[in-house]
C-alpha positions in Angstrom: 3.1 10.6 -17.7 -0.3 10.0 -17.5 -1.9 6.9 -19.4 -5.3 6.6 -20.4 -8.2 3.1 -20.9 -11.4 2.4 -20.1 -12.9 -0.6 -17.7 -16.2 -1.9 -18.2 -18.1 -3.2 -15.3 -20.9 -4.5 -17.5 -19.8 -8.1 -17.2 -16.7 -9.3 -14.9 -16.8 -12.6 -16.8 -15.2 -10.6 -19.7 -11.7 -9.4 -20.4 -11.4 -5.6 -19.5 -9.7 -3.4 -22.0 -6.5 -3.0 -20.9 -3.4 -0.6 -21.5 -0.7 -2.1 -23.8 2.1 -4.4 -22.2 4.9 -1.6 -23.5 2.8 1.5 -21.8 3.0 -0.7 -18.0 6.7 -1.0 -19.0 7.4 2.7 -19.9 5.6 3.7 -16.9 7.6 1.4 -14.6 10.7 2.9 -16.2 9.7 6.5 -15.3 9.1 5.7 -12.0 11.7 6.1 -9.3 12.1 7.2 -5.4 11.4 10.7 -5.5 13.9 12.4 -3.5 12.1 15.8 -4.0 8.9 17.1 -4.2 7.1 19.7 -5.9 5.3 21.4 -2.7 3.3 22.9 -5.0 1.5 20.6 -7.0 -1.1 18.6 -5.2 -2.9 15.3 -6.4 -6.2 15.6 -7.9 -8.7 14.8 -5.7 -10.3 12.0 -8.0 -7.0 10.6 -8.9 -6.6 10.6 -5.0 -9.6 8.9 -4.5 -8.4 6.1 -7.1 -5.0 5.3 -5.0 -7.1 4.8 -1.9 -8.9 2.1 -3.9 -6.1 0.8 -4.9 -4.7 0.2 -1.1 -8.6 -1.3 -0.4 -8.3 -3.7 -3.3 -5.3 -5.2 -2.2 -5.4 -8.8 -2.2 -3.8 -10.6 1.2 -3.7 -13.8 2.4 -6.8 -15.2 3.2 -8.4 -12.4 2.4 -7.8 -10.8 6.0 -6.8 -7.4 5.0 -4.4 -7.4 8.1 -3.8 -3.3 8.1 -4.8 0.0 8.0 -4.0 2.8 5.9 -3.0 6.5 8.0 -2.7 9.4 5.6 -1.1 12.2 7.1 -2.3 15.6 5.8 -1.9 17.9 8.9 1.2 20.1 8.0 2.5 20.4 11.4 2.2 16.5 12.0 3.8 16.0 9.3 6.7 18.6 9.8 6.8 16.7 13.2 8.0 13.5 12.0 11.0 14.8 9.8 13.2 14.3 12.8 12.1 11.0 13.1 12.6 10.0 9.5 16.3 10.7 9.0 15.5 14.2 8.3 14.0 13.2 5.1 11.5 16.1 3.7 9.5 14.1 1.6 6.8 14.0 4.2 6.7 17.5 4.2 7.1 17.9 0.6 4.8 15.6 -1.0 1.2 15.8 -1.7 -0.1 13.1 0.1 1.7 10.9 2.6 0.8 7.6 3.5 1.7 5.3 6.2 0.8 1.9 6.3 0.0 -0.3 9.4 -0.3 -3.8 10.5 -3.2 -4.6 13.1 -1.3 -5.4 16.6 -4.1 -7.9 17.0 -5.3 -10.4 14.6 -7.3 -13.2 16.4 -10.9 -14.8 16.3 -12.6 -10.8 16.8 -10.6 -10.2 13.2 -12.0 -13.5 11.8 -15.4 -12.8 12.5 -15.2 -9.3 11.4 -13.9 -10.2 7.7 -16.7 -13.5 7.5 -19.7 -11.0 8.3 -18.1 -8.3 5.6 -18.1 -11.8 3.5 -22.0 -12.5 4.3 -22.6 -8.8 3.6 -21.1 -8.6 0.1 -21.5 -12.4 -0.8 -24.5 -13.7 1.1 -24.8 -16.7 2.9 -24.2 -17.8 6.4 -21.7 -18.1 9.2 -22.6 -21.9 9.1 -21.4 -22.0 5.5 -18.3 -20.4 6.2 -17.5 -22.4 9.2 -15.1 -24.3 7.6 -13.0 -21.6 6.5 -13.7 -20.0 9.7 -11.9 -23.3 11.3 -9.5 -23.2 9.1 -8.0 -19.7 9.7 -8.0 -20.3 13.3 -6.5 -23.6 12.9 -3.6 -21.2 11.4 -3.4 -17.7 12.8 -4.9 -18.5 16.6 -4.1 -22.4 16.8 -1.0 -23.3 14.2 1.9 -22.2 12.8 1.4 -18.6 12.0 0.1 -17.6 15.6 4.1 -17.0 17.0 4.8 -14.9 14.3 1.7 -12.8 13.4 2.9 -9.6 13.5 5.9 -11.2 10.5 2.6 -12.5 8.4 1.0 -9.0 8.7 3.9 -6.9 7.8 4.6 -9.2 4.6 0.6 -8.5 3.4 1.8 -4.9 4.2 4.5 -4.9 1.4 1.9 -6.1 -1.4 -0.6 -3.1 -0.6 2.5 -0.7 -0.9 3.6 -2.5 -4.3 -0.4 -1.7 -5.7 -0.3 1.4 -4.3 3.4 2.5 -6.0 2.5 0.5 -9.4 -0.9 2.4 -9.6 0.7 5.2 -8.9 3.2 5.5 -11.7 0.0 4.0 -14.3 -1.6 7.6 -12.9 1.6 9.6 -13.6 2.2 10.5 -10.1 5.5 10.0 -8.3 6.3 7.9 -5.3 8.8 7.6 -2.5 8.8 4.4 -0.6 10.0 5.0 3.0 11.5 2.9 5.7 13.9 4.8 7.1 11.9 6.2 9.7 11.4 5.1 13.8 8.4 3.1 13.6 8.2 4.0 17.7 7.9 7.6 17.3 5.7 7.2 14.4 3.5 5.2 16.9 3.5 7.9 19.7 2.8 10.9 17.1 0.3 9.4 15.3 -1.4 8.4 17.9 -1.6 4.7 16.9 -1.4 2.3 19.6 -4.3 3.1 21.1 -5.9 2.5 17.6 -4.8 -1.3 18.0 -1.8 -0.5 14.7 1.7 -0.4 14.1 3.5 1.5 12.0 5.7 -0.7 9.3 6.3 1.5 6.2 5.1 4.9 4.9 5.2 6.3 1.3 5.3 9.8 0.0 3.3 10.6 -3.5 3.2 13.6 -5.3 5.0 15.3 -8.2 9.0 15.6 -8.7 10.8 18.6 -8.2 12.6 19.8 -11.2 15.8 20.1 -8.9 15.3 16.5 -8.2 18.4 15.0 -9.9 17.4 11.2 -9.4 15.0 11.5 -11.9 17.0 11.7 -14.6 19.4 9.0 -13.7 19.0 5.9 -15.5 17.6 2.9 -13.5 20.2 0.3 -12.3 19.0 -3.2 -12.4 20.3 -6.7 -13.1 19.9 -8.0 -16.4 16.5 -9.9 -16.7 18.5 -13.1 -17.5 20.1 -12.8 -13.9 17.2 -12.2 -12.1 14.3 -14.6 -13.7 15.1 -18.2 -14.0 12.9 -20.4 -16.2 11.9 -23.8 -15.8 
C-alpha cells in the first residue's frame, strides 16, 4: 500500500493538502505487527530519510525530546541481538532496526541545551526564556517529576514509536514494535551506557514476507462503542 499526497511549505498558515480519511484508515487496517520480513527487500533511502524525520518531528513534553534513536544496520551486531530478543528473527530479517532509547539524565544541562536550540531556531535570548526554564527546572529537577524522570521519558518514547509506525503504514512500509528483549543486554551490546542512554522499545521495519501467515488475519479490536466514550 502506498499513498501519495502533496505538502506545500509555502505558507505555514494555510491548511496542507491531506490524504482522505478513508486512506488513513485503510493504511491502519493494512498494517500489522509483522512477524516475518522479506530480508531481500530494503526500504528506499528517501523513504527511510522521511521515517527518520518523523522520529525527529515527534512531539514531547516541554518539547525536551528526552530520547535518542539507534539505527542498527550492522548485520553481525543485529545477529548478536537475536538471543536477547526472545529468539525473534525480526532484528536480522528486517530492512531497518530501530532501538528507541531514553536519556539516563534529564537535568539542567539538558534543559539548557534545549533552550539554546530554541534560540538558534526561533531567535530571542535566554533572559526571555527564563520563566520557561524555571518552570521546567521546577518540575523535572526540583518538583514532582524529579523522582520519576525515567518513567516520564519512557512515556515520551512511546509517542515516537507510534509516530514512526503510523508514518510507515502511510508509506506502505511494514513495522513490528518489540518489547520482548533484554534491555540490559541490548545496552551492553550497543554501548548505550557510555552514551548516557537506556533502551526502552524497538521497532523492526521493512516489507512482509509472503510466508507470514499473520499478514492475512483479520484485526481483532473491540467495537468502537466499547472503547470510545463521548461526554
